[in-house]
C-alpha positions as CSV (number, residue, x, y, z in Angstrom):
1,M,-4.5,35.1,-71.5
2,R,-6.9,33.2,-74.0
3,I,-10.5,34.3,-73.6
4,D,-13.1,32.2,-75.4
5,P,-15.0,34.2,-78.2
6,A,-18.5,33.1,-76.6
7,I,-17.4,34.6,-72.8
8,A,-16.0,37.6,-75.0
9,A,-19.2,38.2,-76.8
10,L,-21.2,37.9,-73.1
11,R,-18.6,40.6,-71.7
12,G,-19.4,43.0,-74.7
13,D,-23.3,42.5,-74.6
14,P,-23.9,41.3,-70.9
15,A,-28.0,41.4,-72.1
16,A,-26.6,38.4,-74.6
17,G,-26.8,36.0,-71.7
18,R,-30.3,36.8,-70.5
19,P,-32.3,34.3,-72.8
20,A,-30.0,31.4,-71.2
21,Q,-30.8,32.5,-67.7
22,A,-34.4,32.7,-68.7
23,A,-34.3,29.4,-69.8
24,I,-32.6,28.0,-67.0
25,E,-35.3,29.6,-64.7
26,R,-38.2,28.0,-67.0
27,A,-36.5,24.8,-66.3
28,L,-36.1,25.0,-62.5
29,A,-39.8,26.3,-62.3
30,A,-41.1,23.2,-64.2
31,W,-39.0,21.0,-61.9
32,R,-40.5,22.7,-58.7
33,R,-43.8,21.8,-60.3
34,E,-42.7,18.0,-60.1
35,P,-45.2,16.3,-57.6
36,A,-42.4,14.7,-55.7
37,V,-40.3,17.8,-55.6
38,A,-43.4,20.0,-54.8
39,A,-44.4,17.8,-51.7
40,A,-40.9,17.3,-50.2
41,C,-40.1,21.1,-50.4
42,A,-43.7,22.0,-48.9
43,E,-42.4,19.9,-46.0
44,L,-38.9,21.2,-45.9
45,A,-39.9,24.3,-43.8
46,A,-42.2,22.5,-41.1
47,Y,-39.2,20.0,-41.0
48,G,-36.9,22.9,-40.3
49,E,-38.9,24.1,-37.3
50,G,-38.3,20.6,-35.4
51,G,-39.9,17.1,-35.1
52,A,-39.2,13.8,-36.1
53,L,-38.5,13.2,-39.8
54,A,-41.0,10.6,-39.9
55,R,-43.6,13.3,-39.6
56,Y,-42.8,14.6,-43.1
57,P,-43.4,11.4,-45.4
58,A,-42.5,13.0,-48.5
59,L,-39.2,14.4,-47.2
60,A,-38.4,11.4,-45.3
61,A,-38.8,9.3,-48.4
62,L,-36.2,11.1,-50.1
63,V,-33.5,10.1,-47.9
64,E,-35.0,6.6,-47.1
65,A,-35.3,4.9,-50.6
66,R,-33.3,5.5,-53.4
67,E,-36.3,5.5,-55.8
68,A,-37.9,8.5,-54.3
69,A,-34.6,10.4,-54.1
70,N,-34.4,9.7,-58.0
71,A,-37.4,10.8,-58.6
72,F,-36.5,14.2,-56.9
73,V,-33.2,14.6,-58.6
74,D,-33.7,13.0,-62.1
75,P,-36.2,15.6,-63.6
76,L,-34.0,18.3,-62.4
77,L,-30.7,16.8,-64.2
78,A,-32.8,16.2,-67.3
79,R,-34.3,19.5,-67.6
80,V,-31.1,21.6,-66.7
81,A,-29.0,19.2,-68.9
82,G,-31.2,20.3,-71.8
83,V,-30.7,23.9,-71.2
84,L,-26.9,23.5,-70.8
85,R,-26.9,21.8,-74.0
86,R,-28.3,24.7,-75.9
87,H,-26.8,27.5,-73.3
88,P,-23.5,26.3,-72.1
89,L,-22.6,29.3,-70.2
90,A,-26.2,29.6,-68.3
91,Q,-25.7,29.8,-64.6
92,L,-27.6,27.5,-62.4
93,P,-28.9,29.9,-59.4
94,F,-28.4,27.6,-56.7
95,R,-25.6,27.9,-53.8
96,H,-22.7,25.9,-54.6
97,Q,-19.0,25.2,-53.8
98,A,-16.4,23.1,-55.2
99,G,-12.8,22.2,-54.3
100,E,-10.2,19.4,-54.2
101,G,-12.6,16.9,-55.8
102,V,-15.8,17.7,-53.8
103,A,-18.7,19.7,-55.0
104,L,-22.0,20.8,-53.1
105,L,-25.0,22.4,-54.7
106,Q,-27.9,23.4,-52.5
107,L,-31.4,22.4,-54.3
108,A,-33.6,23.7,-51.6
109,R,-33.7,25.7,-48.4
110,A,-36.3,26.8,-46.1
111,G,-35.4,28.1,-42.4
112,R,-33.0,25.6,-40.8
113,A,-33.2,22.7,-43.3
114,T,-31.8,22.1,-46.7
115,L,-31.5,19.8,-49.2
116,S,-28.4,19.5,-51.0
117,L,-26.5,17.1,-53.8
118,I,-22.7,16.6,-52.7
119,G,-20.3,15.0,-55.4
120,Y,-17.0,13.1,-54.7
121,D,-14.7,12.5,-57.4
122,P,-11.3,10.2,-57.1
123,A,-9.5,13.6,-56.3
124,A,-11.3,14.2,-53.0
125,T,-9.2,11.3,-51.7
126,R,-5.8,11.7,-53.2
127,L,-4.6,12.8,-49.9
128,A,-5.5,11.1,-46.8
129,P,-7.4,13.5,-44.4
130,R,-5.7,14.4,-41.5
131,S,-8.6,15.8,-39.4
132,V,-12.3,15.5,-39.0
133,C,-14.8,18.5,-38.3
134,F,-18.0,17.9,-36.3
135,T,-21.1,20.6,-36.8
136,D,-24.1,21.0,-34.9
137,S,-26.7,19.6,-37.1
138,H,-28.8,16.6,-37.9
139,R,-27.8,15.1,-41.4
140,H,-29.7,12.4,-43.5
141,E,-27.7,11.2,-46.5
142,I,-28.6,8.6,-49.3
143,C,-26.2,7.8,-52.1
144,L,-27.6,7.9,-55.6
145,A,-24.6,6.9,-57.5
146,G,-21.1,5.9,-57.7
147,R,-18.8,3.5,-55.6
148,G,-16.7,4.2,-52.7
149,R,-15.8,3.6,-48.9
150,A,-16.2,6.1,-45.9
151,Q,-15.8,5.8,-42.2
152,R,-18.6,7.1,-39.6
153,V,-16.5,9.0,-37.1
154,T,-18.2,9.4,-33.4
155,L,-16.7,11.6,-30.9
156,A,-16.5,9.7,-27.4
157,A,-15.9,11.9,-24.1
158,P,-14.8,14.9,-25.7
159,T,-12.6,17.3,-23.5
160,R,-11.1,20.9,-24.0
161,G,-8.1,19.7,-25.3
162,G,-9.1,16.6,-27.4
163,A,-11.4,13.6,-27.7
164,G,-11.8,10.0,-28.5
165,L,-12.7,9.2,-32.0
166,A,-14.5,6.0,-32.8
167,L,-14.4,5.0,-36.6
168,A,-16.6,2.4,-38.5
169,D,-16.1,1.6,-42.1
170,V,-19.1,2.3,-44.5
171,A,-19.3,1.0,-48.0
172,L,-20.7,3.8,-50.4
173,A,-22.9,2.3,-53.1
174,P,-26.3,3.2,-54.8
175,G,-28.8,3.2,-51.9
176,T,-26.5,3.4,-48.9
177,R,-28.1,5.5,-46.3
178,M,-26.2,7.5,-43.1
179,D,-27.6,9.4,-40.4
180,F,-25.7,12.0,-38.1
181,A,-27.2,13.6,-35.2
182,G,-25.9,16.4,-33.7
183,A,-22.2,17.5,-33.1
184,R,-21.1,14.1,-32.1
185,A,-21.2,12.1,-35.2
186,T,-20.0,12.7,-39.1
187,K,-18.0,11.0,-41.9
188,I,-15.0,11.2,-43.9
189,V,-14.7,9.9,-47.3
190,R,-11.7,7.7,-47.6
191,Q,-11.9,6.1,-51.1
192,V,-13.9,6.9,-54.2
193,Q,-13.9,4.1,-57.0
194,R,-16.3,5.6,-59.3
195,S,-17.5,9.4,-58.7
196,V,-20.1,9.5,-55.6
197,V,-23.3,11.6,-55.5
198,L,-25.0,11.9,-52.3
199,L,-28.3,13.7,-51.6
200,R,-28.3,15.3,-47.9
201,L,-30.9,16.7,-45.9
202,T,-29.6,18.7,-43.2
203,R,-31.3,20.3,-40.2
204,V,-29.1,22.9,-37.9
205,A,-29.7,23.1,-34.5
206,R,-32.2,25.8,-33.3
207,V,-29.0,27.5,-31.3
208,P,-26.1,25.5,-33.0
209,G,-23.0,24.8,-30.7
210,E,-19.3,25.7,-32.0
211,S,-17.9,23.4,-34.5
212,R,-14.8,21.7,-33.5
213,E,-12.0,20.0,-35.7
214,Y,-10.2,17.2,-34.2
215,R,-6.9,15.5,-35.5
216,L,-7.4,11.8,-36.6
217,S,-4.1,10.7,-35.1
218,D,-4.8,11.4,-31.6
219,G,-8.0,13.0,-31.1
220,A,-6.4,16.4,-30.5
221,L,-8.6,19.5,-30.6
222,L,-7.1,21.6,-33.6
223,H,-9.9,24.5,-34.1
224,R,-12.8,25.8,-32.9
225,A,-15.5,28.0,-34.6
226,A,-19.0,29.6,-33.7
227,G,-21.9,27.6,-34.8
228,T,-23.7,30.7,-36.1
229,A,-23.0,34.0,-38.2
230,R,-24.1,36.0,-35.5
231,E,-21.8,34.8,-32.9
232,S,-18.9,35.3,-35.9
233,R,-20.0,38.6,-36.3
234,R,-20.0,39.7,-32.7
235,E,-16.4,38.2,-32.3
236,L,-15.3,40.3,-35.6
237,A,-16.8,43.0,-33.9
238,L,-15.0,42.8,-30.5
239,A,-11.8,42.2,-32.4
240,L,-12.1,45.3,-34.5
241,L,-12.9,47.7,-31.8
242,G,-9.7,46.3,-30.0
243,R,-7.6,46.7,-33.0
244,M,-9.0,50.4,-32.9
245,A,-8.1,50.8,-29.6
246,R,-11.8,52.0,-28.7
247,A,-10.9,52.5,-25.0
248,D,-14.5,54.1,-24.8
249,A,-16.0,50.6,-25.9
250,L,-14.4,48.8,-22.7
251,P,-17.7,48.7,-20.7
252,L,-19.5,47.3,-23.7
253,M,-16.6,44.5,-23.9
254,L,-16.7,43.8,-20.1
255,D,-20.6,43.1,-20.4
256,A,-19.6,40.9,-23.5
257,A,-17.1,38.9,-21.2
258,R,-19.9,38.0,-18.9
259,S,-22.8,36.6,-20.9
260,G,-23.0,34.9,-24.5
261,S,-21.0,32.2,-25.9
262,D,-17.7,30.8,-24.5
263,S,-15.8,31.6,-27.5
264,A,-17.5,35.2,-27.9
265,R,-16.8,35.9,-24.0
266,W,-13.1,34.8,-24.4
267,Q,-12.6,36.9,-27.3
268,A,-14.2,39.9,-25.4
269,L,-11.7,39.1,-22.4
270,R,-8.6,39.1,-24.7
271,E,-9.8,42.4,-25.9
272,C,-10.3,43.7,-22.4
273,L,-6.9,42.6,-21.6
274,A,-5.2,44.4,-24.5
275,L,-7.0,47.7,-24.1
276,D,-6.9,47.9,-20.1
277,S,-5.0,45.1,-18.3
278,G,-6.3,46.3,-14.8
279,A,-10.0,45.9,-15.6
280,G,-9.2,43.1,-18.1
281,F,-7.4,40.9,-15.4
282,S,-10.1,41.8,-12.9
283,A,-12.7,40.4,-15.1
284,L,-10.3,37.3,-15.9
285,A,-10.0,36.9,-12.1
286,R,-13.7,36.9,-11.4
287,I,-14.3,34.3,-14.0
288,A,-11.6,32.0,-12.6
289,R,-13.0,32.3,-9.3
290,D,-16.3,30.9,-10.5
291,P,-16.5,27.0,-10.4
292,A,-19.9,27.1,-12.1
293,D,-18.4,29.2,-15.0
294,P,-17.5,27.0,-18.2
295,L,-14.6,29.5,-18.8
296,A,-13.2,29.3,-15.1
297,G,-10.6,26.6,-15.9
298,P,-9.0,28.1,-19.1
299,A,-9.5,31.6,-17.2
300,A,-7.6,30.2,-14.4
301,A,-4.7,29.0,-16.1
302,L,-4.4,32.3,-18.0
303,R,-4.3,34.3,-14.8
304,D,-1.5,32.2,-13.3
305,D,0.4,32.3,-16.4
306,L,0.1,36.4,-16.4
307,L,0.5,36.6,-12.6
308,A,4.0,34.6,-13.2
309,R,4.9,36.7,-16.1
310,H,3.7,40.1,-14.6
311,P,3.5,40.0,-10.5
312,V,2.3,43.6,-10.7
313,L,-1.4,42.4,-12.0
314,A,-2.0,41.0,-8.4
315,A,-3.3,44.4,-7.5
316,A,-5.8,44.3,-10.2
317,E,-7.3,40.8,-8.9
318,G,-10.0,42.3,-6.8
319,E,-13.6,43.6,-8.3
320,G,-12.5,47.0,-9.1
321,G,-9.6,46.4,-11.3
322,G,-7.4,49.6,-10.0
323,D,-6.5,52.4,-11.8
324,R,-7.0,52.1,-15.7
325,C,-3.8,50.5,-17.0
326,P,-3.5,50.2,-21.0
327,A,-1.6,47.2,-22.0
328,R,1.1,49.2,-23.8
């Protein structure tokens, strides 16, 4: 493995990188003092709390007029580029991610609202997308540079097993604007002729619903994910208790199966069935009998399947669940 001498020097003396980071921090502080930047960031937190974008003129201008967007981004690029020319190993203290021709840089965040730069190069469309993902947020985007082609994708009549997908072509060019409200609209980039850069303003829902991924060819539902980190942590905790065979946690899991998000409740039901098939099946049957419960349909299908495979579970279909029956 070859290690560049400059990187080797930093590994031997981490303090040597401090002047570079100090220079980056000074450049960012100066950028945040720019009038257009300060005004937009001052409105970001309030916008994140709710209300129409029109109530926040400095922020709205960023995603409605290319000139305003450039006035926000150009000073950042100029200041950072100058520092990186002098200190090429300096690190920008922004959240970022990159892969498969797509890069994202989070410029500012306040509460539920964020401002980000997104870049697409031709590698992003080397393979045609096979699926599309919808998240519960409101997004405004404006193209700052580059040319390409995208498609707006809208959900039509979603069901538990899939949805209709309506696609509309969008030409990407400097000044192109796109809005996506809620979890029923998004976009896919189909072609990048010249690297595309977008400025995106995002506000996630106050209580985000789950994210869903659909297959483009037929609209089949491929994947569902919790809309919040809190729900994901709850599901992970339930799964961990189940893997640890914590029978003493069964009352907590039964409570978790009664309230909360559909995904967390379903995870709790699975763990209850694994820990104590009698109590778990009783809880499953109770949900299946309640037509007002959003999980009634899948619960009834699972109940019928389990009864066909294990008729002995019929004795546990009452409220009590019978004697403890570990699923081992």
